[in-house]
Every structure is written in C-alpha cells, then in structure tokens.
C-alpha positions as CSV (number, residue, x, y, z in Angstrom):
1,M,1.9,-141.8,-121.6
2,E,0.8,-142.1,-118.0
3,N,-2.0,-144.5,-119.1
4,L,0.5,-146.9,-120.5
5,I,2.0,-147.5,-117.2
6,A,-0.7,-149.9,-116.0
7,L,0.0,-152.0,-119.2
8,L,3.4,-153.0,-117.7
9,V,1.5,-155.1,-115.1
10,A,-1.4,-155.9,-117.1
11,A,0.2,-157.9,-120.1
12,P,2.2,-160.3,-117.9
13,L,-0.8,-160.5,-115.4
14,L,-3.2,-161.5,-118.3
15,G,-0.7,-163.9,-119.6
16,A,-0.7,-165.6,-116.2
17,A,-4.4,-165.5,-115.9
18,V,-5.0,-167.2,-119.4
19,L,-2.1,-169.7,-119.1
20,L,-3.2,-170.9,-115.5
21,C,-7.0,-171.1,-116.1
22,G,-7.0,-171.8,-120.0
23,G,-6.5,-175.6,-119.2
24,R,-4.6,-178.2,-121.2
25,R,-6.2,-176.9,-124.7
26,L,-3.3,-174.4,-124.3
27,D,-0.4,-176.8,-123.6
28,R,0.7,-176.8,-127.5
29,A,1.2,-172.8,-127.7
30,G,1.3,-171.9,-123.8
31,H,5.0,-171.1,-124.0
32,W,4.5,-168.8,-127.0
33,I,1.7,-167.1,-125.2
34,G,3.7,-166.5,-122.1
35,T,6.8,-165.0,-124.1
36,L,4.4,-163.0,-126.3
37,F,3.2,-161.1,-123.0
38,A,6.5,-160.8,-121.5
39,A,7.8,-159.3,-124.5
40,A,4.5,-156.9,-124.8
41,S,5.5,-155.5,-121.2
42,F,9.0,-155.0,-122.5
43,V,7.8,-152.9,-125.7
44,V,5.7,-150.8,-123.5
45,G,8.7,-150.2,-120.9
46,V,10.8,-149.3,-124.3
47,V,8.0,-146.8,-125.4
48,L,7.5,-145.2,-121.8
49,F,11.6,-145.2,-121.7
50,V,11.9,-143.4,-125.0
51,D,9.4,-140.7,-124.0
52,M,11.0,-140.5,-120.3
53,L,14.2,-139.5,-122.6
54,G,12.5,-136.7,-124.3
55,R,11.6,-135.0,-121.0
56,G,13.8,-132.6,-118.9
57,A,15.4,-134.3,-115.9
58,D,13.2,-132.9,-113.2
59,D,10.0,-133.8,-115.5
60,R,10.4,-137.6,-115.7
61,T,8.4,-138.5,-112.7
62,L,4.8,-140.1,-114.3
63,H,1.9,-140.9,-112.2
64,Q,-1.1,-143.0,-112.8
65,K,-4.0,-143.6,-110.1
66,L,-6.1,-146.6,-111.1
67,F,-8.4,-146.5,-108.3
68,S,-8.8,-145.9,-104.3
69,W,-8.2,-149.4,-102.7
70,I,-9.3,-148.6,-99.2
71,P,-11.1,-144.8,-99.1
72,V,-11.8,-144.3,-95.2
73,E,-11.6,-141.5,-93.0
74,G,-7.9,-141.0,-91.9
75,F,-6.6,-143.8,-94.1
76,Q,-6.4,-143.6,-97.7
77,A,-4.8,-146.5,-99.9
78,D,-4.5,-146.2,-103.7
79,V,-3.7,-148.3,-106.4
80,A,-1.3,-146.0,-108.0
81,F,2.0,-146.2,-110.0
82,Q,4.9,-144.0,-110.1
83,L,7.5,-144.4,-112.9
84,D,10.6,-142.2,-112.5
85,Q,14.3,-142.9,-113.4
86,L,14.7,-145.5,-110.6
87,S,11.8,-147.7,-111.4
88,M,12.3,-147.2,-115.2
89,T,15.7,-149.0,-114.7
90,F,14.1,-151.9,-113.0
91,V,11.4,-152.1,-115.5
92,L,13.6,-152.6,-118.4
93,L,15.8,-155.1,-116.7
94,I,12.8,-157.3,-115.6
95,T,11.2,-157.3,-118.6
96,G,14.2,-157.5,-120.8
97,V,15.9,-160.1,-119.1
98,G,12.7,-161.8,-118.1
99,T,11.7,-161.9,-122.0
100,L,15.1,-163.5,-122.9
101,I,15.0,-165.9,-119.9
102,H,11.3,-166.9,-121.6
103,I,12.8,-167.6,-124.9
104,Y,15.4,-169.4,-123.3
105,S,13.0,-171.5,-121.3
106,I,11.1,-172.6,-124.7
107,G,14.1,-175.0,-125.4
108,Y,15.1,-175.9,-122.1
109,M,11.5,-176.9,-120.9
110,E,10.6,-178.5,-124.2
111,H,10.0,-182.0,-122.9
112,D,8.5,-181.0,-119.8
113,E,4.6,-182.0,-119.6
114,R,3.9,-178.9,-117.4
115,R,5.5,-176.4,-119.4
116,R,2.4,-174.2,-120.0
117,R,2.3,-173.9,-116.1
118,F,5.6,-173.0,-115.9
119,F,5.3,-170.0,-118.3
120,G,2.2,-168.9,-116.3
121,Y,4.3,-168.8,-112.9
122,L,7.1,-166.8,-114.9
123,N,4.4,-164.6,-116.0
124,L,2.8,-164.3,-112.6
125,F,6.6,-163.5,-111.2
126,L,7.2,-160.6,-113.8
127,A,3.9,-159.1,-113.0
128,A,4.5,-159.1,-109.1
129,M,8.1,-157.7,-109.6
130,L,6.6,-155.0,-111.8
131,I,4.0,-153.9,-109.2
132,L,6.8,-154.1,-106.5
133,V,9.1,-151.5,-108.4
134,I,6.5,-149.2,-109.9
135,A,4.1,-148.9,-106.8
136,D,3.9,-145.3,-105.5
137,N,3.4,-146.3,-101.8
138,Y,4.8,-148.8,-99.6
139,L,1.3,-150.8,-99.1
140,L,1.1,-151.3,-102.8
141,L,4.8,-152.3,-102.7
142,Y,4.1,-154.9,-100.3
143,V,1.4,-156.5,-102.4
144,G,4.0,-156.9,-105.2
145,W,6.5,-158.3,-102.6
146,E,4.2,-160.9,-101.3
147,G,3.4,-162.0,-105.1
148,V,7.0,-162.2,-105.5
149,G,7.3,-164.4,-102.9
150,L,4.3,-166.6,-103.9
151,A,5.9,-166.9,-107.4
152,S,9.4,-167.8,-106.2
153,Y,7.6,-170.6,-104.0
154,L,5.9,-171.8,-107.1
155,L,9.0,-171.9,-109.2
156,I,11.4,-173.1,-107.0
157,G,9.1,-176.1,-105.9
158,F,8.0,-176.6,-109.7
159,W,9.3,-180.2,-109.9
160,Q,7.5,-181.0,-106.9
161,H,8.0,-184.7,-107.3
162,K,11.4,-184.2,-106.3
163,P,11.7,-184.0,-102.1
164,S,14.4,-181.9,-102.2
165,A,12.6,-179.3,-104.7
166,A,9.3,-179.1,-102.6
167,T,11.6,-178.6,-99.3
168,A,13.6,-176.1,-100.9
169,A,10.6,-173.9,-101.9
170,K,9.0,-174.4,-98.4
171,K,12.4,-173.3,-97.0
172,A,12.5,-170.2,-99.2
173,F,8.8,-169.4,-98.4
174,L,9.3,-169.4,-94.4
175,V,12.6,-167.6,-94.3
176,N,11.3,-164.7,-96.6
177,R,8.1,-164.7,-94.3
178,V,10.6,-163.6,-91.6
179,G,11.7,-160.7,-93.7
180,D,8.3,-159.8,-94.8
181,M,7.3,-159.3,-91.1
182,G,10.0,-156.7,-91.0
183,L,8.4,-155.1,-94.0
184,S,5.0,-155.2,-92.6
185,I,5.9,-153.8,-89.2
186,A,8.0,-150.8,-91.0
187,I,4.6,-149.7,-93.1
188,M,2.7,-149.8,-89.7
189,L,5.5,-147.5,-88.0
190,M,5.4,-145.2,-91.1
191,F,1.5,-145.0,-91.0
192,T,1.6,-144.2,-87.2
193,T,4.6,-141.9,-87.5
194,F,4.2,-140.2,-90.7
195,G,0.3,-140.4,-91.1
196,T,0.9,-141.9,-94.7
197,F,2.8,-144.8,-96.4
198,A,3.0,-142.8,-99.8
199,F,6.6,-142.3,-101.0
200,G,6.6,-138.2,-101.4
201,P,4.9,-137.4,-98.3
202,A,6.7,-140.0,-96.0
203,F,9.9,-138.7,-97.2
204,E,9.1,-135.1,-96.8
205,A,8.2,-135.9,-93.1
206,T,11.4,-137.6,-92.1
207,G,12.8,-134.2,-91.3
208,D,10.2,-133.7,-88.5
209,T,10.7,-137.3,-86.9
210,S,13.0,-138.5,-84.4
211,E,16.2,-140.5,-85.3
212,G,15.1,-143.2,-83.0
213,K,11.8,-143.9,-84.9
214,L,13.5,-143.7,-88.5
215,T,16.3,-146.0,-87.1
216,A,13.4,-148.5,-86.1
217,I,11.9,-148.1,-89.5
218,G,15.3,-148.6,-91.3
219,L,16.0,-151.7,-89.4
220,M,12.7,-153.3,-90.3
221,L,13.2,-152.4,-93.9
222,L,16.6,-153.9,-93.7
223,L,15.3,-157.0,-92.1
224,A,12.8,-157.1,-95.3
225,A,15.8,-156.7,-97.5
226,C,17.7,-159.3,-95.8
227,G,15.0,-161.9,-96.5
228,K,14.5,-161.1,-100.3
229,S,18.0,-160.5,-101.2
230,A,19.5,-163.4,-99.2
231,Q,21.6,-161.4,-96.8
232,V,23.1,-162.5,-93.5
233,P,21.1,-163.7,-91.2
234,L,18.4,-164.9,-93.6
235,Q,20.5,-166.1,-96.5
236,S,20.1,-169.8,-95.8
237,W,17.4,-170.3,-98.6
238,L,19.1,-169.4,-101.7
239,G,21.6,-172.3,-102.0
240,D,18.6,-174.8,-101.7
241,A,16.5,-172.7,-104.3
242,M,18.9,-174.1,-106.9
243,E,16.6,-177.0,-107.0
244,G,14.2,-175.1,-109.2
245,P,14.8,-175.3,-113.1
246,T,17.6,-173.5,-114.2
247,P,15.9,-170.4,-115.9
248,V,14.1,-169.8,-112.4
249,S,17.4,-169.3,-110.9
250,A,18.6,-167.1,-113.8
251,L,15.5,-165.0,-113.4
252,I,14.5,-164.7,-109.7
253,H,18.0,-165.5,-108.1
254,A,20.3,-163.4,-110.3
255,A,18.5,-160.8,-111.9
256,T,15.2,-159.7,-110.3
257,M,13.8,-161.1,-107.1
258,V,17.1,-160.9,-104.9
259,T,17.8,-157.4,-106.0
260,A,14.4,-156.2,-104.6
261,G,16.1,-155.8,-101.2
262,V,18.5,-153.4,-102.8
263,Y,15.7,-151.4,-104.5
264,L,13.8,-151.2,-101.2
265,I,16.7,-149.6,-99.5
266,V,17.8,-147.2,-102.1
267,R,14.0,-146.2,-102.8
268,S,13.9,-145.5,-99.1
269,G,17.1,-143.5,-99.2
270,A,15.5,-140.2,-97.6
271,I,14.7,-142.5,-94.3
272,F,18.1,-144.1,-94.3
273,N,19.9,-140.9,-94.9
274,A,18.1,-139.5,-91.8
275,A,19.0,-142.6,-89.7
276,P,22.7,-143.0,-89.5
277,D,22.7,-146.0,-87.1
278,A,20.4,-148.2,-89.6
279,Q,22.6,-147.1,-92.5
280,L,25.6,-148.5,-90.5
281,V,23.9,-151.8,-89.8
282,V,23.1,-151.9,-93.8
283,V,26.8,-151.4,-94.4
284,I,27.7,-154.2,-92.0
285,V,25.4,-156.6,-93.4
286,G,26.4,-156.0,-96.9
287,A,30.1,-156.7,-96.1
288,V,29.7,-159.7,-94.0
289,T,27.4,-161.2,-96.6
290,L,29.8,-160.2,-99.5
291,L,32.4,-162.4,-97.9
292,F,30.2,-165.2,-96.7
293,G,28.7,-165.6,-100.1
294,A,32.4,-165.6,-101.7
295,I,33.7,-168.1,-99.1
296,V,30.7,-170.7,-99.8
297,G,31.0,-170.0,-103.4
298,C,34.8,-171.4,-103.4
299,A,34.0,-175.0,-102.0
300,K,30.9,-175.9,-104.0
301,D,31.1,-178.5,-106.6
302,D,27.5,-178.1,-107.8
303,I,27.8,-175.4,-110.6
304,K,24.5,-173.8,-109.8
305,K,25.2,-173.8,-105.9
306,A,28.6,-171.9,-106.6
307,L,26.8,-169.3,-108.7
308,A,24.3,-169.3,-106.0
309,G,27.1,-168.1,-103.4
310,S,28.3,-165.8,-106.0
311,T,24.8,-164.2,-106.1
312,M,25.0,-163.9,-102.5
313,S,28.2,-162.2,-102.5
314,Q,27.4,-159.6,-105.4
315,I,24.3,-158.6,-103.8
316,G,26.5,-158.0,-100.5
317,Y,28.4,-155.4,-102.8
318,M,25.1,-153.7,-103.7
319,I,23.6,-153.8,-100.1
320,L,27.1,-152.2,-98.8
321,A,27.0,-149.7,-101.5
322,A,23.6,-148.7,-100.6
323,G,24.4,-148.3,-96.9
324,L,26.9,-145.8,-98.0
325,G,24.1,-143.3,-98.5
326,P,24.4,-140.8,-101.5
327,I,27.9,-142.1,-102.3
328,G,26.8,-145.3,-103.2
329,Y,23.1,-145.6,-104.3
330,V,23.8,-144.8,-107.8
331,F,26.9,-147.5,-108.1
332,A,24.6,-150.0,-106.1
333,I,21.8,-149.8,-109.0
334,M,24.6,-149.8,-111.5
335,H,26.2,-153.2,-110.3
336,L,22.8,-154.3,-109.9
337,V,22.0,-153.8,-113.6
338,T,25.4,-155.2,-114.9
339,H,25.0,-157.9,-112.6
340,G,21.7,-158.8,-114.2
341,F,23.4,-159.4,-117.5
342,F,26.3,-161.3,-116.6
343,K,24.9,-163.5,-113.6
344,A,21.7,-164.3,-115.8
345,G,24.2,-165.3,-118.7
346,L,26.3,-167.5,-116.2
347,F,23.2,-169.3,-115.0
348,L,21.8,-169.8,-118.5
349,G,25.4,-171.1,-119.4
350,A,25.1,-173.2,-116.6
351,G,21.7,-174.7,-117.7
352,S,23.3,-175.1,-121.2
353,V,26.0,-177.3,-120.0
354,M,23.4,-179.4,-117.8
355,H,21.3,-179.7,-120.9
356,G,24.2,-181.3,-122.8
357,M,25.4,-183.2,-119.7
358,N,22.1,-185.3,-118.9
359,D,21.4,-182.7,-116.2
360,E,24.8,-183.3,-114.2
361,V,25.6,-180.6,-111.8
362,D,28.9,-181.6,-110.5
363,M,31.7,-179.8,-111.9
364,R,34.1,-182.5,-111.2
365,K,32.4,-184.7,-113.7
366,Y,32.8,-182.1,-116.5
367,G,36.1,-181.0,-117.9
368,G,37.1,-179.9,-121.5
369,L,33.5,-179.1,-122.6
370,R,34.9,-175.9,-124.6
371,K,35.3,-178.5,-127.5
372,F,31.8,-179.6,-127.5
373,M,30.0,-176.2,-126.5
374,P,31.7,-173.6,-128.2
375,V,29.0,-170.8,-127.9
376,T,28.2,-171.6,-124.5
377,F,31.9,-171.5,-123.8
378,V,32.2,-168.0,-125.2
379,T,29.1,-166.5,-123.5
380,F,29.8,-168.1,-120.1
381,G,33.6,-167.0,-120.4
382,L,32.5,-163.4,-121.0
383,G,30.1,-163.3,-118.2
384,Y,33.2,-164.7,-116.1
385,L,35.5,-162.0,-117.2
386,A,32.6,-159.6,-116.4
387,I,31.9,-160.6,-113.0
388,I,35.7,-160.9,-111.8
389,G,36.3,-157.2,-113.1
390,F,38.3,-157.7,-116.4
391,P,39.5,-154.3,-117.5
392,G,36.7,-153.0,-120.1
393,L,34.0,-155.4,-119.4
394,S,30.8,-154.5,-117.4
395,G,31.7,-155.6,-113.9
396,F,35.0,-153.9,-114.0
397,F,33.2,-150.5,-114.1
398,S,30.6,-151.0,-111.7
399,K,32.5,-153.3,-109.0
400,D,35.4,-150.7,-109.3
401,M,33.1,-147.9,-108.3
402,I,31.6,-149.6,-105.4
403,I,35.1,-150.2,-104.2
404,E,36.1,-146.4,-104.7
405,A,32.9,-145.4,-102.8
406,A,33.7,-147.6,-100.0
407,F,37.0,-146.0,-99.7
408,A,35.4,-142.5,-100.2
409,K,33.3,-143.2,-97.1
410,G,36.4,-141.8,-95.1
411,G,38.2,-142.5,-91.9
412,T,38.9,-145.9,-90.3
413,E,35.2,-147.0,-91.6
414,G,36.2,-146.2,-95.3
415,W,39.6,-148.2,-95.1
416,I,38.0,-151.3,-93.4
417,L,35.2,-151.4,-96.2
418,G,37.6,-150.7,-99.0
419,C,39.9,-153.7,-97.9
420,V,37.0,-155.7,-97.5
421,T,35.7,-155.1,-101.1
422,L,38.9,-155.8,-102.4
423,L,39.5,-159.2,-100.5
424,G,35.9,-160.0,-102.0
425,A,37.0,-159.1,-105.5
426,A,40.0,-161.6,-104.8
427,I,37.9,-164.4,-103.7
428,T,35.6,-163.9,-106.7
429,A,38.5,-164.3,-109.0
430,F,39.3,-167.4,-107.5
431,Y,36.1,-169.2,-107.3
432,M,34.9,-168.1,-110.7
433,T,38.0,-169.2,-112.3
434,R,37.7,-172.5,-110.5
435,V,34.3,-172.8,-112.0
436,M,35.6,-172.1,-115.5
437,L,38.6,-174.5,-115.1
438,L,36.7,-177.3,-113.9
439,T,33.7,-176.9,-116.6
440,F,35.3,-176.2,-119.4
441,F,39.3,-177.0,-119.3
442,G,41.5,-179.9,-118.6
443,E,40.5,-183.7,-119.7
444,K,37.0,-185.0,-120.0
445,R,36.0,-186.5,-116.5
446,W,32.8,-187.7,-117.1
447,Q,31.7,-191.1,-116.5
448,P,28.7,-193.6,-117.3
449,D,25.9,-193.3,-114.9
450,A,24.3,-196.2,-112.6
451,E,22.7,-197.4,-115.7
452,G,25.7,-197.4,-117.9
453,H,24.8,-194.4,-120.1
454,E,27.5,-191.9,-120.8
455,P,26.9,-188.3,-121.4
456,H,27.4,-187.1,-124.9
457,P,28.0,-183.3,-124.5
458,H,26.4,-181.1,-127.3
459,E,25.8,-177.5,-127.9
460,S,22.2,-176.3,-127.0
461,P,19.5,-175.4,-129.6
462,K,19.4,-171.6,-130.6
463,S,16.4,-171.0,-128.5
464,M,18.7,-171.3,-125.7
465,T,22.0,-169.9,-127.1
466,I,20.5,-166.7,-128.7
467,P,19.3,-165.3,-125.1
468,M,23.1,-166.2,-123.8
469,I,24.8,-164.3,-126.9
470,V,22.4,-161.1,-126.0
471,L,23.2,-161.4,-122.4
472,A,26.9,-161.6,-123.2
473,F,26.8,-158.2,-125.2
474,G,25.3,-156.8,-121.9
475,S,28.2,-158.4,-119.9
476,V,30.7,-156.8,-122.1
477,F,29.4,-153.2,-123.3
478,A,26.6,-152.3,-120.4
479,G,29.3,-151.1,-117.9
480,G,31.3,-148.9,-120.1
481,F,28.1,-147.6,-121.9
482,F,26.9,-146.4,-118.5
483,S,30.2,-145.0,-117.5
484,I,30.7,-142.8,-120.4
485,G,30.5,-139.2,-119.4
486,D,28.8,-140.6,-116.1
487,R,25.8,-141.3,-118.1
488,F,24.2,-143.7,-115.5
489,M,24.9,-141.3,-112.6
490,H,23.3,-138.5,-114.3
491,W,20.1,-140.5,-115.1
492,L,19.4,-141.5,-111.5
493,E,20.9,-138.7,-109.6
494,P,17.6,-136.8,-109.5
495,V,16.0,-139.6,-107.6
496,T,18.7,-141.1,-105.6
497,G,21.2,-137.9,-105.2
498,H,24.7,-138.3,-105.2
499,D,27.9,-137.3,-103.2
500,H,31.3,-137.9,-104.4
501,G,32.9,-138.0,-101.1
502,H,36.5,-137.5,-100.2
503,A,38.3,-140.7,-100.9
504,P,41.9,-141.1,-99.2
505,V,43.1,-142.8,-102.1
506,S,42.8,-142.0,-105.9
507,A,40.6,-144.0,-108.6
508,T,43.9,-145.1,-110.4
509,T,45.3,-146.4,-107.1
510,V,41.9,-148.5,-106.5
511,T,42.0,-149.8,-110.1
512,A,45.6,-151.0,-109.5
513,A,44.9,-152.8,-106.3
514,T,41.7,-154.3,-107.8
515,M,43.8,-155.6,-110.6
516,V,46.6,-157.1,-108.5
517,V,43.9,-159.0,-106.2
518,L,42.3,-160.1,-109.6
519,V,45.4,-161.5,-110.9
520,I,46.3,-163.3,-107.4
521,G,42.9,-164.8,-107.3
522,V,43.3,-166.1,-111.0
523,A,46.7,-167.2,-110.3
524,I,45.7,-169.3,-107.1
525,A,42.9,-170.9,-108.8
526,W,45.1,-171.9,-112.0
527,T,47.7,-173.3,-109.6
528,M,45.0,-175.7,-107.7
529,Y,42.9,-176.6,-110.7
530,G,44.6,-175.6,-113.9
531,R,48.0,-177.2,-113.6
532,K,47.2,-180.8,-112.6
533,P,44.5,-183.1,-113.0
534,V,41.5,-182.5,-111.0
535,P,40.0,-185.6,-108.9
536,V,36.5,-186.8,-109.7
537,V,36.0,-187.2,-106.1
538,A,36.6,-183.9,-104.1
539,P,39.4,-184.4,-101.3
540,R,38.3,-184.0,-97.6
541,G,39.9,-180.4,-97.7
542,S,40.6,-178.1,-94.6
543,L,38.4,-177.3,-91.8
544,L,37.1,-174.1,-93.6
545,T,36.8,-175.9,-97.0
546,R,34.5,-178.5,-95.1
547,A,32.4,-175.9,-93.2
548,A,32.0,-174.0,-96.6
549,R,30.6,-176.9,-98.2
550,R,27.8,-177.0,-95.4
551,D,27.2,-173.2,-96.3
552,L,29.5,-172.2,-93.3
553,L,27.2,-174.2,-90.9
554,Q,24.1,-171.5,-91.4
555,D,21.7,-174.5,-91.4
556,D,23.4,-176.0,-88.2
557,F,23.4,-172.8,-86.7
558,N,19.5,-172.5,-87.8
559,H,18.7,-175.7,-86.4
560,V,20.4,-175.4,-83.1
561,V,19.5,-171.8,-82.3
562,L,16.1,-171.3,-84.0
563,V,14.5,-174.7,-84.2
564,R,15.8,-176.5,-81.3
565,G,15.6,-173.1,-79.4
566,G,12.0,-172.8,-80.6
567,E,11.1,-176.1,-79.4
568,H,12.9,-175.6,-76.0
569,L,11.0,-172.3,-75.7
570,T,7.7,-174.0,-76.6
571,R,8.1,-176.8,-74.1
572,S,9.1,-174.1,-71.4
573,L,5.9,-172.1,-72.4
574,V,3.7,-175.3,-71.8
575,Y,5.3,-176.0,-68.7
576,V,4.7,-172.5,-67.5
577,D,1.2,-172.6,-68.9
578,H,0.4,-176.2,-67.1
579,T,2.1,-175.5,-64.0
580,L,1.7,-171.7,-63.2
581,V,-1.2,-170.5,-65.2
582,D,-3.4,-173.6,-65.1
583,G,-2.0,-174.3,-61.6
584,V,-3.4,-171.1,-60.2
585,V,-6.7,-171.3,-62.2
586,N,-7.2,-175.1,-61.2
587,G,-5.9,-174.4,-57.7
588,T,-8.5,-171.5,-57.0
589,A,-11.2,-173.5,-58.4
590,A,-10.3,-176.5,-56.3
591,S,-10.2,-174.4,-53.0
592,M,-13.6,-172.8,-53.8
593,G,-14.9,-176.1,-54.3
594,G,-13.8,-177.4,-51.3
595,L,-15.1,-174.5,-49.2
596,S,-18.4,-174.6,-50.8
597,G,-18.5,-178.3,-49.8
598,R,-17.7,-177.5,-46.2
599,L,-20.3,-174.9,-46.1
600,R,-22.8,-177.0,-47.9
601,K,-22.7,-179.4,-44.7
602,L,-24.1,-176.6,-42.6
603,Q,-27.3,-176.9,-44.9
604,N,-28.2,-180.4,-44.3
605,G,-31.8,-180.3,-44.0
606,Y,-32.5,-181.3,-40.5
607,A,-34.6,-178.8,-38.2
608,R,-32.8,-180.2,-35.0
609,S,-29.5,-179.1,-36.5
610,Y,-31.0,-175.6,-37.4
611,A,-32.3,-175.5,-33.8
612,V,-29.0,-176.4,-32.1
613,S,-27.2,-173.9,-34.2
614,M,-29.9,-171.2,-33.3
615,F,-29.5,-172.3,-29.5
616,G,-25.7,-172.1,-29.8
617,G,-25.5,-168.8,-31.4
618,A,-28.0,-167.2,-28.8
619,A,-25.8,-168.5,-26.0
620,V,-22.7,-167.0,-27.4
621,L,-24.4,-163.8,-27.8
622,I,-26.0,-163.8,-24.3
623,A,-22.5,-164.7,-22.9
624,A,-20.8,-161.8,-24.8
625,T,-23.1,-159.5,-23.3
626,L,-22.7,-160.4,-19.6
627,L,-19.0,-160.4,-20.1
628,M,-19.0,-156.8,-21.4
629,R,-21.4,-155.7,-18.6
630,A,-18.9,-157.4,-16.0
631,V,-16.2,-155.2,-17.7
C-alpha cells in the first residue's frame, strides 16, 4: 500500500501537465480530464483509507521514499511521504471536496473560453496541497506550501481582464510571501537546532532543546500559518480574493488552502507543547481573528465577502483550539473537516445564486429567491444551520467542543477564551441569519441593470446542484458521525494526543449557553432584516459598521504603517546612504585628491627648484646641529 501514496499526488499533477501543455486541442474535453484526475486521486485516497482502517491504531503510519533530493554530507533531504491519521483526514477532505468542486465547475465555467486552463490550475492546486499534507519533512512541506501559493495566485487572478482580480491575486501573493518567510526561517532554525527537518527526529529532539529556541521556531511557524490561514495580522488578502471564480472561493478559501495553517500547527504540536509562550500567542491570534472576521462579516453586502469574513472567523476558532495544545488539537481538526463541508456548500450556494442573478453579488438586490431556487435554498439553508451550530448538525458538535475546550483551559485564561468563543458564536448566528434573510426571504429587490436587462432567477443545472446536495449531507451528518463514541477523537489521538483538561463548567452548561447566544444572534438579525423591508441602498450606519465595511480599516492600517512606513524608511536609508556613507567615501577621496595635488606641485620638473629645496634642507640640518652643540 505504501507504493500507492505517490499516486495521490501523481494523478492531479499529471492532469495539470496534460491540461496546461496539451493546447487548444483539449478545450472540448479539458474539464472532464481535470475532473477525472481529481476523482482518481480521491479513489486512491479511499483505498488507502480502507487499508488503514484494517490496521491497528499504532500501525497506521505509512512511509514511501521516492528518492534522495539533496544527498550531501551533513544535509540529507528526501522526497518522501508520510501517511498517518492526520494526513489521511486531509487527503480525503482535499480530494473529496476537490472532486465535487471540479464537478460543480463544469457547469459554472461552461461558457468560459479558458475553461481548460482553469481545470489545469485546479489540478495543480490539488497536487500542491496533497504534497503539503503528506510530506514527511518540513522541506518537502515547504515545496507544497509554495505550490499552493502559486496555484492560488493563478486561480484568484484567473479573470485577469478585471483589474480588481489581478490586484487581488497580487495582494494575496505578496501577503503570503510574508508568512512564507516565517516558514523558511523556522526550517533553517530547525536544521541548526535539531540537525534535521524530518518530522520524527525533529520532534524527538525537542526534549533536549532550550525553550527559547523552541519558542522562536513556534512563532515563525505561527507567522507562516497566519499568512496561509488569513489570521491577524496577515488577513487582509482573503476578502479581496473573492474576485476569483466562486469554485475557487469554495476550494481554496473554505476547505483547503486556508486550513493549511491549522495543519501546520497541529502537525508541529510537539514543538508548541514544549514552547508554552508560543502556544499562548497562537491562542491570542485565534481569539482576535475569530472576533475580527465575525465583525467584518456582519457589515458586508457582497455575499461572497460576507462568507469570507465567516471563513476568517471559523479558522480563528480552529487556530484557537490548536493553541490550546492536546486539549484542542482533535477539536481543531474536527471543526476543520465539518467546516470544509458546510462552508464549501455555502460558497457553492452563493455561486448558484450569482449564476441565476446575472453575477450580481449585492445581497440587497436579492430577496425572495427561495421561490426560484428551491435546491439552492435548501442546501444553503442546511449549511447555514450547520455553521451557526443548530442542534444535531455538524457545526453544533465541532464548535461546541472548541468552546468546551476553551473553558477546560482553566483559570482566568479559560474563562476569557470561553467567553470569547461564545461571543463569536452569537455574532456568527447574527451575520449568517442576515445573509439568509437578505438572500432568500422578503420581497424581490432586484432591478434592471444599466442596459435595462432585469435578472430572471432560476435554479442551477444538475452539475452544480448535485455537489451542493452532497456537501449538504456532510453539513448535516458529519459532526454527529464523528462524535458517536468519540470516534474522531480515537482516530486522531495516536498522532495528536488528547488531554480532557479540567473544565470549570459542565458540557451541558456550555451547550445551554451556546444555544442562548445562538437564539440572541438570530433574534437580533430577524429584528433588523426580517420584520421590515430592506433598503436597496445600505444606510450610512454606525461608526463600527462603516469601519467593518472597510474591513476594520485593515488596508488603511497596512497602507499607513507598512506602505508609507516603508516609503519613509526607504527615503531615510537613501538619505543616510547619500549623506553619511557616500559623504565619508567621497570626502576621503576628495581629501586624498587635494593632498596629492598639493604634493604634486613639489615635483614640477625644474632643476633650480630641486636645488633650492636641497639647499634649504641642508641649511635646516646645519642650523639644527649647531643649536644642539650650543645647548
């Protein structure tokens, strides 16, 4: 079975090569070729998963070494894969949801003349993401990490004829480069500290390493995670990335790429467990981001950007849980998987709405669409109920466990984190109910466009609705299936470990509190958007609302602090270079030039001048000699 692991990557990588190099002769069948290779990778993943289930809990780690990448003395880098319970979870999520999104894209991108290239980019992304999660060392993980960044750049800017899409792709690429620097520094620190960057030997060496070095490595890994997972302070790219086609938003920005940071932290659990200060920073970043994203999502009228704020917030829950250590690792991954189902379904539902509304994204111009798009309404609604934590659905189980784990941290820190997660749940219920009401309820608010064409809402084709239905089943049943008998916990525990902690409040109390804040959030949203007509033009709103519409001024902050700050720093360095560095160099050169010019006058080529100089020198010597004798 070990020999099958490479096929996980080989299938979509071959698909990308065929589609991107095959030329226009493959335009008619390119979408089917891309989907076939994605499905083939999923089938291989299922075969490996079934085989893994037949093994004992301690015998489920498979290794496959392909070749030695850099075999030199003192530095051994292998292209080798490791498949265990954690990486298998990601393999099934990436290939399963990825295949559904490929199928969805067949209908969504039907009229795009560059559809073959789009499917090639999707295959490239799947291959890079799979390398990231099954690599058995950080150096190979870095290859997948950079490949994901490249593929996301190509997909976000796919409609490059739109300046906004090209700008968004560049922004995502640049922000992620900042995080990537953190990962590269972490890998260098690992090699100088542990003498290796392979997972097993590196984790074993943490016991003999100083806490300071482990903290530095952990913080650099966190910086990398912030870039890929759009966490504060590297979150500014996610909202703009919605300029890409909606299947891109569903695949990259809901189910896979943005979860790479969570995977990195959980995979590096041995390092973070030995570096409590770094772990504390992880928790703080997750707590801040879950509130940040939720507040931003409350004020967005663009349906995809509202969901992007939601993604930022939900990944914040996962990062917070991962920062709790063994108490929260399992719950972080469980919420990651359930979130992959319902958030991908929500994004695909948003794409279905846009498909039937002439690509309109402003929810204030929707209204009453449940009558025209019944399948979209039901599947989107089930995703909505799952994300707000409605009892019995997937989000109810996974998010509740994170809230319980936050309280189980104990002490003042546990109470603070628990209250933050509850507040995030209330805001989530508010903004997601707002999305549902503005889109599917009330009276129709759409109007003719500038050319006089009025939208005619209609249901999407089956190639789009079937993946939405499948994801809706995951939104409903996945959480309960994982929770029965602590099935998911027992599955991951051999890799991540688990500590139940000491919760100051019972699970029943936490569930009751979660239900209370859920009802409060829904009620407030219904009061504001369900009981009275919604204006087509958004009101001015409060100061907080206006700030949230501008992403809580994150771009303004980046522009003032980083862009302008960088410009002033550059100008200061140029000034110092010209006045101080060049001044010293040029001044020294000028002084030597002047001195040499004066000395040159003594060598004028006239014999009489030399005779006078000799006579003067001799006179000085004679006078000095006579003076010394007289004394």
